[in-house]
C-alpha positions, 0 to 999 in steps of 0.5 A: 608725611606720606600722601597717597597718590594712587591705588590699584585693585589687581585681580590676583591674590598676593602671597605674603613676603613674595613681592619684588620690583624690577626694571626688566627692560632697564627703564620701567619698574614693574611690580611682581608678586607670587600668586596662586596655582604656581604663578607669578604676576607682573604688573606693567602699567607702562605698556612697554611689553608686547602682549604675546603668549608663549614660553612662560608668559600668559597675557590676562587680557588685551587691555590688562596691565598684568600678565602671568608667568607659569612657574608650575611649582609652589613659589617660596622666594622671589627677587629681582636684580641685575647680575651684569651691571657693567654690561646691561641695566636690565633686571632679571627675575629670580623665582625659588621653589622647594627644589629649584631656582629659576632665573628668568629674563622677563623682557625677552620671555626666556630662561637665563638658567634653571638650577636644582637646589636640593636644600630648597630656596626660602629666601633670595637676595641679589648683590655683590656679596663679599667672598663670592668668586670675583666679587661679581653680583650673584643671586644668593639662595638661602635654604635648608641650613645652606647658602648658595650663590649663582652668577649670570651663567648659573655657575655656583660662586658662593656656598656655605652652611648655617645653623638652621633653616634660612628664613630671611636674607639681607646685604649690609656693609656690616663692618663698614669696609665698603663690601657688602656682608650677608646677614642671615636670619634663621629658624634657630633664633639667630642672626648671623653675619657672613663675610664670604664663608666665614661667620663674623658675628652672631646675634641671639634672638627670642624667636625665628628671624622672619624679616631683614632689611638694610636701613641705609641708602643703597645698602651702605652702612651697618644698620639693619632692621629685623622682625621675629615670628613673635611680633618683635621688630628692631634695629641693629647697628652692627652688634648694638641694638638701637631699639626694639618693640613687640606687638601681638601681630607679626611683622610680614614685611620690612622696608627702608624709605625716607618719608621726610626727605631728610636723607635718613630712611625710616623703617616701614613695617607691614603687619599681619593685621593689615596695619602699616607704620613708619618708625624713626630708625634711631628712636622707634618713634612712629611717624606714619600709620595706615591700615589695609583690609588684608595682610600686608604682603610686601613693601617696595619703592620705585619711581613707578609713575616715571615722573622723577619721584620715588614712591613707597608702594604697599601691597596687600594680600587681597591684591590692593596696591597703594602708592605714597609720596613724601609731602616735600620730595627732593625732586620737587625742591630741585624743580623750584626756582632759585628764590622759591628754592631758597624760601622753601629751604628756609621754611624747611629749616625753620620747621625743623628748628620748631620741631626740634624745640617742640621735641625738647619742650615735650621731653622737659614736660614729661620730666617735670611731670615725673618729678611732680609725681615723685614729690607727691609720693614723698609728701604722702609718705610724710603725711602718713608718718605724721598720722602714724605718730599722732595715733601711735600706729604700730608698724615699722618707722624710722627716724629721719631728721629727728622725726618719725616718718613712715615709708622712708627707707634708710639711706644706706639701704642696698640691694644684693643679688646672688646666683645659686645652682640648684640640682632640682628633683623629680618635681622640679628640673635643675635651675639657677636661683636668683636671690634678691635681698636687702642689706637691712630689715627692709622688705622686698615687696616685688621684683621684676626681671627682664631678660631675652629668651629666658622665660617661656611665657615672655621676656619678663618675670614678676615675683609678688608674694602675698603680704603674709609672706613678705621678707627681706629676700625673694628668690626666683627660679631661672632655667636657661634654655641654652648655653648663652650669656644673658643680661638680667635687668632687675627692678625691685620695690623696697620699703617697710611692711606697712608701706603703700609706696616703695622705693625702686631699685634698678640693677643688672646682673649677667647670667654666665654662659655655662650656668647649668654645669656643676663642678664635679670630682674628676675621679667620679666622672668616667672619661669621655670617648670624644675630645678636641685637642689644640695648642694655645699660647696662654697661661693657665691663669688666663684659662682659669679666669675664663672658667670663673667667668663662664661657669657658675661656681660657689667659689672661684677656681684656683689653678693648682700649678703653673702649667696644668689644669684639670677640671670636670663639670657635669651638665644638669640637663642630661648629666653629660660630663665636660672635662677641660684639661691643660698641660703646658700649651696643649689643651683638651676638651672632652665631651660627647657633644660636638655642639658643646665643644664648639660653644666652649671653643668659640667662647674661649677663643673670644675671651683669649682673643684667638684669631685662628685656631686649628684643632684635632677632633675625635668624635666616633659616635658622631661620625658613625651617625654621620655615616648612617645619614650619608647612606640614607641620603644615597638611598633617598637619591636612588629612590628619587631617581627611580620614582622620576623614571616611573613617572616619566614612563607613565607620562609617555603611556598616558599620551599614547592612551589619550590618542587611542581613546580619542581615535576610538571615540571618533570611530564610534568604538565605544567599547574601545574608548571606555577601555582606554579611559579606564586605563587612563584612570588607573594610570592617573591613580598610580601617578598620584600615588607615585607623586605622594611617595616622591613628596615623602621621599623629598621631605625625608631627603631634605631632613637628612641633607639638613643633618649633613649641613649641620654636621659641617657647621659643627665641624666649622665651629670647632675651629676659629678664623681661616681654619673654620672657612677652610674646613667648610669649603673642604667638606663641601668639596668632599661631599660633591666628590662623594668622598666619605672617608675624606669627609671624616678626615677633614672633620677630624684634622681640618684638611685632607693633607 
């Protein structure tokens, strides 16, 4: 479906994931990518830009289509877009590094703005994100647990925090309200969707989310594709997953492109082994493949040849660029005459009909083949049964229709599952035991359990006991890594002990969210120093229902009274207590962990349908820790300023020493020249040492800032709805004003007032 139309050999290496395309003069698209030595190259095949050097731009040759931009820092993110669509059509180039964000006007060879970003820039996206000031287009920078948005003037228009280091960003109309929401992929295995500063959805994955892209024309629509660090690629429509596949290679780049001109974009995937495949965004069927000799660095699309046809452009890390065009492009159909156009349309419709019929025929053929195999299995069982009867073979047989048949299980055979909490011992950590058993004397030959993020070595677990240990029950230990509900998809092979062919039972069972918490007598558990209290207009029975659903209990919990509840759990992971109290409308959650308190509140609010919830949070240990972190941040900031001042002084001294040494050389003063260059050598060594100290200081500062952002997010997760957004914004303002006492008060009561 794709035809190669051009190939470029650029003499520049391309960093993976650092590829973009922009119309810097408003008309002609230019391929842009990060390369070595802190540089960004721009490929301009249209010859529209004068080959002059100056500012950041450097020409690579009089006849070259490529020129370099000197960033002088390691590039960590790259994006192009227009922040003033109502005024101009020119795109700007945005370059992120570990400490700064540069907005650059490529056409005019000048900086638009240069902003310091203490949390770094790992991902960039440009658009009018919902919740930004004035809904104006902004460039959103994802960094160390934070999201920052800047407008054309470099003013901050958007800010919020997320759970971990941001690895990928995309703009998607997630709730179909014609406003673009921000989809954020992070290193903590989560995809979060933000509408303004409020997180409206959270999807749990099995590894770090490294790639995101909208699978809709112009970003409108709720479908988006994602890629994980473990090689998984899939498509979501809101919170419903269409499909996912897993490869031993990593997906480096994702892009949506309509390769068959049917108006529905396919998901194009560039892999770390150099392969490229296009998949149907609804069914995951592969419709196109290609291979590159190096890692696929990026995927973009544009009318690069300026002939009215949009091409898919694939960039490899070795500098090779290929352009592809659909076999029957929409613009080609427009250029046909009316009669030819009608004939082409009829031909296309007929081809589509034939293709649909072929697809249905293939599906029926596959179903027929499966039924034939199943019939052969039944016939083999009957033959085996007749043979067993003739030779009086010992073994389990059942009477079916008046005859003895080996391998046919009773019609009333059922498969039962059970979940039991096991405390563990010194050799085995605590776990949940999944038991699969039959309702009669049929044995369970093998069990396969499929679950996401539950098993350390993959997404499935197979229990296949030896023939000597076969029984009517199989137990599988499960250790949930975190407090999340998990769907267990179970397939079991059931039959007689002497059977060679088995019946397959399939069923699903959900593992409760807080499955590693055991019910404990309240008298045996000391009261926690930390707690969260709030008002909830619900009956005790409803809260009890939530507890029975969310915790793994031997017997369902029964409310003692109509308005009171007091239940204590102990975590088997760290023996930490969790106490849930309710007295009338007043509810209290006692735990030393802000994370656990936030998980409980979010799960309870979702079950009860609470839209807005304000709480009073008292976590003295956590606040002491936050105070220590803030002191460390101030110390690292002071050290950074001191090191920067020393480096500036050394730089000024180097200039004067270079002048003196050169003067001595010109005057023939060899002794003075040697003395000057010796001093330069010593200063250079001091500068290198200072730079290493500055790098170490910066990494430590990033670590502390990450902790601060995580505390702000924890404070937000203790609230629901508008109060969550209010807390996050107020915490940000308090940090900017260096109001530590105010920050503690906001985390505790939700506001300064």
